[in-house]
Every structure is written in structure tokens, then in C-alpha cells.
C-alpha positions as CSV (number, residue, x, y, z in Angstrom):
1,M,68.0,141.3,28.8
2,P,65.8,139.9,25.7
3,C,68.5,138.1,23.2
4,G,66.2,136.2,21.4
5,D,66.7,132.7,21.6
6,N,69.3,133.4,24.9
7,D,71.6,130.4,23.4
8,Y,74.7,131.0,26.1
9,S,76.9,129.2,23.0
10,R,76.3,131.8,20.8
11,A,76.4,135.1,23.2
12,S,79.1,137.4,23.1
13,V,77.3,139.1,26.6
14,V,76.7,137.6,29.8
15,I,74.1,139.6,31.8
16,L,74.7,138.3,35.7
17,P,72.0,139.6,38.2
18,V,72.9,139.3,41.9
19,P,69.8,140.2,43.6
20,F,71.6,141.0,47.3
21,D,71.0,143.9,49.1
22,R,72.0,143.2,53.2
23,T,74.6,146.2,54.0
24,S,72.6,149.0,52.7
25,T,72.1,151.6,55.5
26,W,69.3,153.6,54.5
27,L,66.8,152.7,51.7
28,K,66.7,148.8,51.0
29,G,65.0,147.5,48.0
30,S,68.4,146.9,45.9
31,D,68.0,143.3,45.9
32,K,64.8,144.4,43.7
33,G,67.0,145.9,40.9
34,P,67.9,143.4,38.2
35,E,64.6,141.9,38.4
36,A,63.3,146.2,37.4
37,L,66.5,146.6,34.9
38,I,65.7,143.6,32.8
39,E,61.9,143.9,33.1
40,A,62.4,147.5,31.7
41,S,65.0,146.4,28.9
42,R,62.0,144.6,27.2
43,H,60.5,148.1,26.1
44,L,64.0,149.2,24.7
45,E,64.1,150.0,21.2
46,F,67.3,147.6,20.1
47,Y,68.6,150.2,17.4
48,D,71.3,152.3,18.9
49,I,71.3,155.7,16.9
50,E,74.9,157.3,18.2
51,T,77.0,154.1,16.9
52,D,74.4,152.8,14.1
53,S,74.1,149.5,15.3
54,K,72.4,146.6,16.7
55,V,74.4,145.2,20.1
56,L,71.9,142.6,20.7
57,E,73.1,140.8,17.2
58,K,76.5,140.0,19.2
59,G,74.0,137.6,21.5
60,V,73.0,138.4,25.2
61,F,72.6,135.9,27.4
62,T,71.0,136.2,30.9
63,A,72.6,133.9,33.4
64,D,70.4,132.6,36.5
65,P,70.6,135.0,39.7
66,V,73.3,134.5,42.1
67,R,71.0,134.3,44.9
68,T,72.9,133.7,48.5
69,A,72.3,135.2,52.3
70,S,75.8,136.5,53.4
71,S,78.2,138.9,52.2
72,S,81.0,136.3,52.3
73,S,79.0,133.9,50.3
74,M,77.6,136.2,47.9
75,I,81.5,137.4,47.0
76,K,82.7,134.0,46.3
77,K,79.6,132.5,44.4
78,T,79.8,136.0,42.3
79,G,83.3,135.9,41.5
80,A,83.5,132.0,40.9
81,A,80.4,132.6,38.3
82,V,82.1,135.9,36.7
83,S,85.5,133.8,36.5
84,R,83.9,131.3,34.9
85,Y,82.3,133.1,32.2
86,L,85.8,135.0,31.4
87,K,87.4,131.7,30.8
88,E,85.1,131.0,28.4
89,N,85.3,134.3,26.6
90,K,82.3,135.9,27.8
91,L,82.0,139.8,28.4
92,V,80.0,139.7,31.9
93,V,77.7,142.1,32.8
94,T,77.2,142.6,36.4
95,L,73.6,143.9,37.8
96,G,73.3,144.7,41.5
97,G,71.3,144.6,44.4
98,E,73.8,146.8,46.4
99,H,77.7,147.8,45.8
100,S,79.6,145.4,48.0
101,V,78.2,143.1,44.8
102,S,81.4,144.3,42.6
103,I,83.9,143.3,45.5
104,G,84.1,139.7,44.1
105,V,83.2,140.4,40.1
106,I,86.2,142.9,40.5
107,R,89.0,140.0,42.2
108,S,88.0,137.9,39.0
109,F,88.4,140.5,36.8
110,A,91.8,141.7,38.2
111,G,93.0,138.1,38.3
112,H,92.2,137.6,34.7
113,Y,93.3,140.8,32.9
114,K,96.2,141.9,34.2
115,G,97.3,145.7,34.3
116,L,93.7,145.9,34.8
117,S,92.6,149.6,36.2
118,I,88.7,150.3,37.4
119,L,86.8,153.2,36.4
120,H,84.5,154.2,39.3
121,L,81.4,156.2,39.0
122,D,79.8,156.8,42.4
123,A,78.5,159.9,44.3
124,H,80.3,158.3,47.1
125,A,83.9,157.6,47.8
126,D,83.5,153.8,49.6
127,S,86.6,153.7,50.5
128,R,86.2,152.9,54.1
129,D,88.6,149.6,55.1
130,S,85.7,148.6,57.3
131,Y,82.2,149.9,58.2
132,E,79.4,148.9,60.6
133,G,81.6,145.8,61.5
134,S,82.3,144.6,58.2
135,R,85.0,144.6,55.6
136,Y,82.3,144.0,53.1
137,N,80.0,146.5,53.8
138,H,79.2,148.4,50.6
139,A,80.6,151.5,51.6
140,C,84.1,149.8,51.6
141,V,83.8,148.5,47.7
142,M,87.2,150.5,46.5
143,A,88.8,149.6,49.2
144,R,88.6,145.8,48.5
145,A,89.3,146.6,45.2
146,R,92.4,148.6,45.8
147,E,94.0,145.2,46.7
148,S,93.5,143.5,43.4
149,T,94.6,146.8,41.3
150,G,96.4,150.3,42.5
151,N,95.1,152.0,39.5
152,I,91.5,153.2,40.2
153,V,89.8,156.4,39.2
154,S,86.8,157.7,40.6
155,V,84.6,159.9,39.1
156,G,81.5,162.3,40.6
157,I,82.2,161.5,43.9
158,R,80.3,164.2,46.3
159,S,80.3,162.3,49.6
160,M,82.9,161.0,52.1
161,D,84.1,160.7,55.7
162,S,86.9,162.2,56.6
163,S,88.5,158.7,57.5
164,E,88.9,157.8,53.7
165,L,91.2,160.5,53.1
166,P,93.8,158.4,53.5
167,G,93.4,156.4,51.3
168,I,92.5,158.8,48.5
169,D,94.7,159.8,45.4
170,G,93.1,163.5,44.7
171,K,95.2,163.2,41.4
172,R,92.9,160.0,40.3
173,I,89.5,161.4,41.6
174,F,87.4,163.9,39.8
175,F,84.5,165.3,42.5
176,A,81.1,166.5,40.9
177,H,81.7,170.0,42.4
178,K,84.9,170.4,40.1
179,I,83.5,168.9,36.9
180,H,79.5,169.5,36.8
181,D,80.0,172.3,34.8
182,S,82.6,171.2,32.0
183,D,83.7,168.5,29.8
184,K,87.4,169.0,29.9
185,W,88.3,166.8,32.7
186,I,87.1,163.9,30.2
187,D,90.3,163.5,28.8
188,S,92.4,163.8,32.2
189,A,90.1,160.7,33.4
190,V,90.7,158.7,31.0
191,E,94.8,159.0,30.1
192,L,95.0,157.7,33.8
193,L,92.8,154.4,33.1
194,T,95.2,151.6,31.8
195,D,94.6,150.0,27.9
196,T,92.2,147.5,29.9
197,V,89.6,148.8,31.7
198,Y,86.7,147.5,33.8
199,I,83.9,149.7,34.9
200,T,81.7,149.6,38.1
201,I,78.8,151.9,37.8
202,D,77.2,153.3,41.1
203,L,73.4,154.5,39.6
204,D,73.8,157.3,42.6
205,V,76.4,158.6,40.2
206,F,73.4,160.6,38.3
207,D,71.7,163.3,39.9
208,P,68.6,162.4,41.7
209,G,66.7,164.4,39.2
210,I,66.6,161.5,36.5
211,M,67.9,159.0,39.3
212,P,66.4,159.1,42.4
213,S,65.8,155.2,42.8
214,T,68.6,154.1,44.9
215,G,69.7,153.3,48.3
216,T,71.2,156.7,49.3
217,P,70.4,159.5,46.5
218,E,72.6,162.2,46.9
219,P,72.1,165.9,45.7
220,G,74.5,167.3,42.7
221,G,75.1,164.3,40.5
222,L,75.9,164.2,36.9
223,G,73.6,164.4,34.0
224,W,73.4,161.7,31.4
225,Y,75.0,162.9,28.3
226,Q,77.9,164.0,30.7
227,V,78.1,160.2,31.9
228,L,77.9,159.0,28.6
229,K,80.7,161.1,27.2
230,L,82.8,159.9,29.3
231,L,81.8,156.3,28.4
232,R,82.1,157.1,24.8
233,A,85.8,158.5,25.7
234,V,87.0,155.5,27.4
235,S,85.2,153.4,24.6
236,I,87.2,154.9,21.9
237,S,90.9,154.7,23.3
238,K,90.6,151.8,25.6
239,R,89.3,148.1,25.7
240,I,86.6,147.8,28.4
241,V,86.5,144.3,29.5
242,G,83.1,144.2,31.5
243,F,81.1,146.3,33.9
244,D,78.3,146.3,36.6
245,V,75.6,148.2,37.3
246,V,74.4,149.0,41.1
247,E,72.0,150.5,43.4
248,L,69.1,150.5,41.4
249,C,66.1,150.7,44.4
250,P,62.9,150.2,42.4
251,S,59.8,152.3,43.1
252,E,56.8,153.1,41.3
253,N,58.1,155.4,39.1
254,K,59.7,153.4,36.3
255,A,61.8,155.4,34.8
256,P,64.7,155.3,36.8
257,D,64.7,151.7,35.8
258,F,64.5,152.4,32.4
259,L,67.4,154.5,32.5
260,A,69.4,151.9,34.0
261,A,68.2,149.6,31.1
262,K,69.1,152.2,28.8
263,L,72.8,152.8,30.3
264,V,73.5,148.9,29.6
265,F,72.3,148.7,26.2
266,T,74.4,151.9,25.2
267,L,77.6,150.8,26.7
268,L,77.7,147.8,25.4
269,S,76.9,149.7,21.9
270,Y,79.8,151.6,22.6
271,I,81.7,148.8,23.3
272,Y,80.7,146.6,20.4
273,A,80.8,149.9,18.1
274,G,84.0,149.3,16.3
275,D,82.9,146.0,15.1
276,Y,80.7,147.9,13.0
277,H,82.5,150.5,11.9
278,G,86.1,149.3,11.6
């Protein structure tokens, strides 16, 4: 992320790229996602109209990428990096890579913040205990997250295996086919969250009409403003302590890269909006 002099000591936000793509089961290339998102971010307008703010004034430091060959090593190294930044009071934004990147990140946040809840935006439930012989597959992210915190709210889900049903709390999952034509569900979703929230965003939560660049594009996804209404509502009534954006699988079409960068910028603007407007 462009941030002036990229001074870590002055930065409130740390961008942590994790270019990892090992367990993806269809389209490969999410390891190129962090670089593509950061490159697209250089072309943003850095004044946010909605919040009347310039969040880059808070200082945004882009860390060196976490590079590793195995899932277990990636989870360990990413978690260690996040824990270090949290101890230094940074707001950490992790850029994937495949969704398994979030496993170590969520563990670190759950260990740092008592009573943490997770807002999970995704096309897929990602709740298999194991998939293709691994408990650290991208399809197992939320099963691993539940081992760190039992308070998870999932939004936008429209694809899952029947084996995932026993681990799903129907009152805490908002299926895409039930929410696509209304915003009335947003208040209910927000009320289920604790006061301290971590957000994990798999970009395939968006409809592939606006976000085709994912490893598993799934029809019937959410729209841009629908997702922003949810994020804005959470930012107003809860404390968002960090988030990740994963599964960008870049192509020659640069519009999805820009959407991902704009999403990071907008959510940061929401998080810090109160600092500008009291």
C-alpha cells in the first residue's frame, strides 16, 4: 500500500502480504494476489468521500511478504508476524493468498483479544474438518477458526458440502439466497457479534460479475454496496481490530484487483472514521 515514507514507527496500520497458494483445488494464482492488490492500490484516490477522511494520514506500513513452502510453516510464520505487530499496537491487514492464510492470523488475534468474534464473508462455508488429507486446507479455515473462538458469523454462503452441516449454527449463517434482495438482515448479523470483531473476507463473497478473479467463482454473490453496508454497520457499533482479504487470483482484467484494493481502503476508512468525526 502506498503510504508516504512507509515509516513503521509512525504507522497505525501494517499491511502483511502472504503470497501462498498450495491447497487451492481449482484455479491457481492467488499467490499473485497480494502483489496485484498492492499495485492496484497505487492508483486509488486517497480521499474517502463517504467518511470525509484521508485514512493514509494514520500511516500505513507494508511489511515484507511471508514466504514459505508448506501450510504448517506458513501458518506458524504468519501467526508469529501478526502477534508481533499486535503487541506493538498495530492494526494488521493480511493479504492472501488462499484462504488458509487466515488460520494463523485468526489464532493470533483470538489469543490477543479476549471475547473476539469473527465476521466471515465468503461464498463457501469452509467448515470441513479435513479436506484432501489436510486439516489446513483452504476448505477448513472456519473449522480451525472455531477452535480459537466459538463466535463466528458467516455471510454470503452459497456453496457447502453436506458433511459441513453438523458444524454449522444455522442462526449464525446468512445464506446468499436469503439475503440477496434485502438489507434487513444486516442488523441481525451485527447483533450476533461481540464488541471486538475480526473480519475475514474471501473475495468470492462478491458476485463473479464484479469479482471474477477468484480461485472458485460462485454465481449469486453479493454486490459492492451490500457488502459495504454490512462493513459500515459493523464499524459503527463494534470495534474492528483487524481483517484479511484473500483469494484474489489476478488475470489480465485489472478491475477486480482495483476492487480488492478499494475494499481494503474503504474498510480502513470506516474503522478510523470516528477519529475524524468524533
